[in-house]
MISE-109854 format. One record per residue (C-alpha): x, y, z. Coordinates in steps of 0.5 Angstrom, whole numbers, plus 500, padded with zeros to 3 digits. Layout:
XYZ
...
END
This chain:
441611424
445608430
446600430
441596435
436602434
431598430
426593434
421588432
416594433
419597426
418591422
412591417
408584418
409583410
417584411
417576409
411575405
412581400
419578398
419574391
418566393
424561392
420555390
426551386
434552386
435551393
443550394
447549400
451556399
444559400
443563406
438564412
438569418
437566424
437568432
443564436
441565443
438572441
444574437
442575429
447571425
447568417
448561416
449557410
444551408
449546408
450547416
442545416
443539412
449537416
445538422
439534420
443528417
447528424
442529429
435527425
436522421
432515422
438511421
443515426
444512433
447516439
451511443
454513450
460508451
465510456
472511453
469508446
476510443
472511436
474517431
469519425
469514419
471508424
467502421
464498427
460492430
457490436
462487441
460479442
456478448
456485451
450489451
450496447
457495446
461496440
468495437
472496430
470491425
475488421
475483415
479478417
474473420
467472419
465475426
469481426
466483419
459483422
459491420
453495423
455502421
460507421
461513426
459520423
460524430
464524436
461528442
467526447
470520449
464517452
459519447
458518439
453517433
453512428
449511421
447504419
445506412
443511407
447517405
453519408
455527407
460528413
466528409
470526415
467519414
468518407
474515405
479520401
483519394
476515392
472516385
465517384
462510383
468506387
466500392
468501399
470495402
471493410
479493411
482486412
488489415
486495419
481495425
475500423
478502416
476501409
479500402
477500395
480494393
476487394
480482398
482476395
486472400
483465402
479466409
479474408
472477408
469481402
465486405
462491401
459497405
458503401
458506394
462513393
457518390
462524391
469524391
472525398
465528400
459523400
457516399
451511400
452506406
449499404
448493408
451488403
452481406
460479406
463473403
469468406
474468400
475460399
481457395
476455389
478448389
474442392
477435394
474429397
477423401
476416399
471412402
476406403
481409407
482408414
479413419
478414426
471416428
466416434
461411430
460407425
458410418
455406412
459410407
466408410
469401409
475402413
473406419
476405426
471407432
474411438
472409445
474411452
477406456
477405463
478412467
477416461
471420459
469421451
464427450
462428443
459435442
456433435
457436428
461442428
463441435
469438439
470431441
473431448
477426452
478427459
482423465
477421470
479424477
482419482
483414476
491414475
494409479
501409482
502403477
501407471
506413473
513412471
518408476
521413482
529412484
530409491
529413497
526419493
520423493
516427487
516434488
516440484
523443486
522450483
519456485
514456479
509451476
511445472
513438472
514434478
521431479
525426483
529428490
533423493
533423501
539420505
538417512
536422517
535428512
528432512
525436506
526443507
522449503
527454501
523459496
526456490
524449491
527444496
533442500
534435503
538436509
539433516
538437523
544440525
547445530
543446537
539440535
540433532
535427529
536420528
533416522
527414527
525421528
528422535
530429536
536431541
538438544
545439545
548440552
549447555
546450549
539453552
540460554
535466556
534467548
531460548
526461554
519463553
518468558
513473559
517479560
524482560
529481566
533486570
540484573
538480580
531477578
530470578
525466574
519464577
513460575
507464574
500461571
497465566
503468563
506467557
510460557
508460564
514463567
516471569
522474571
521477578
525480584
527476590
523477596
525480603
526487600
530489594
533496591
530496584
533501579
528505576
532509571
539511570
542517566
549517563
550524561
555525555
553532553
551539557
544537560
541543564
536538568
537531570
529529571
526523573
519523571
517516570
516510574
517514581
511511584
509505588
515506593
515509600
523510600
527512594
535512593
538518588
545516586
549522583
556519581
562524578
557529576
562535572
559542571
560545564
563551568
567552575
563555581
556552581
552549587
549542587
541542588
536537588
528538587
522534588
515534585
508532584
503531578
502539578
510540577
516541581
516545587
520551585
518557590
521560596
519557602
518550599
523547602
527547609
534544610
541543614
548542610
554539615
560539611
568539612
574540608
578534607
584537611
580541616
578539623
572544623
566542620
561548618
553548618
548551614
541551614
535554611
528553614
522555610
521560615
526564611
521568607
524571601
530567600
531563594
535558598
528555601
526554593
531547593
535543597
542545597
546538596
553542596
554549598
561550594
563552587
564545584
570545579
569543572
576539571
576532570
579531577
573535580
566534580
560532585
557525588
552524593
547518596
541521598
535517601
528520600
522518604
515520601
508518604
502522601
500524608
506526610
512531608
517528604
524528607
531527605
537525608
544523605
552524604
556527599
563529597
565534592
571538589
571545588
574549582
580551588
581543588
579543595
575536597
569537602
564531604
558532609
551530611
544533608
538533611
532536608
524536607
519539603
514543607
508541604
505534604
505531597
505525593
512525589
512523582
518526580
526528582
531533579
538534580
542540577
547545578
545552580
548555574
550552567
549545565
551538567
557536562
558529564
557524570
551518571
545519575
540514577
534513581
532506585
526504589
527501595
522495597
521493604
519486603
END
């Protein structure tokens, strides 16, 4: 017949009752059949015994204690002053030897079970290398440990905790009372000797009674307690302190706690903390002080760094009183109109677009200065763009312009113009500043000075002069006039070459004030 075929319906009701009864002689090796989560298994009686002892004994207590650190067999005591908390016991003091039980099971790092008395059958909790009848004592040297030799050293604790009933396997835990080991001898002081006491005593004949003097308080905790003598607050006068050297102060001249020390101060010196104590020094450098406390500032010493001003200066500004600003001072531009540098870019490596997109606001007129711009390769034209918050104006028909130029050794100027009406020609997508191939040699390049007039309700108009040297080493100069055909609120300016990049040069933008 195949396995797992016989079910409960095939079992006779007298399957158990018809068998011979076991009335005596049950031993730990006898076996039972038990269902383990639906699976039939056999089990020794010894497993059941251990379960009953560990989990169902009246003398077994389960404890939940975070990171208790115990192992099976540790002898434990209640931690003094801490509710439901335990620690390992040790027979070195009376307090440490107050045993409450022995650990018989450790569930995990935060849970364990201990027995307070009775038979211990957990082999791991029974000391090894023992003989039936041995007395088990609490260890004097190892916290939580045991020993079979009774302690005999003075002030150690003789604390019997169990008797071995089966070597290495079983013992009976007994709550014996411990005993402090004494020296075994007694001596008594003579009654006529001189003693310092807190009060008179009829038995003594030569005692001296100790009392607190002025500024002192004596507290007596009674028999077995302490007698404490304290100095009252504010009771030590200067006259009670040691003498101090002339012209000295008492300080803790170190970066740690400790005793006071004298530190001498010469005339005009002050005390300065230095992190490791104090330094006695006089003011020097930009300021000096007399021994009357008069501080003087040296002549010709106050510079910009010494002033408390609300902002950083720009060349050409002056210092103005401004109520409410930091220090009551601010750097400001001179009145009557001015050209204010907004941004300047010094090109030292190839840069395709020289863009100015911050600070372009608040002025009707701007000034663009290009100085010695050299392209990365021969042949490009010099171009200029403007734009607003939506971006630069880059489309055909965005600009119209006139360019008048003349070569240095020529008497005949040339004129080129591209009005915005020249549809489909990309030369109306920028303002042409130089319509010759700019040279890339060190002695070639392009420079210009352009005025830009912008008012949001009108077209932005541009005019200025330029000069440049071509890759043929021909120098040209001229005039440019142009405009953006659509009214816009300008907030950005761009300079670039028609091809390649700007290799070197400086480009700056200024705002022009009318008043």
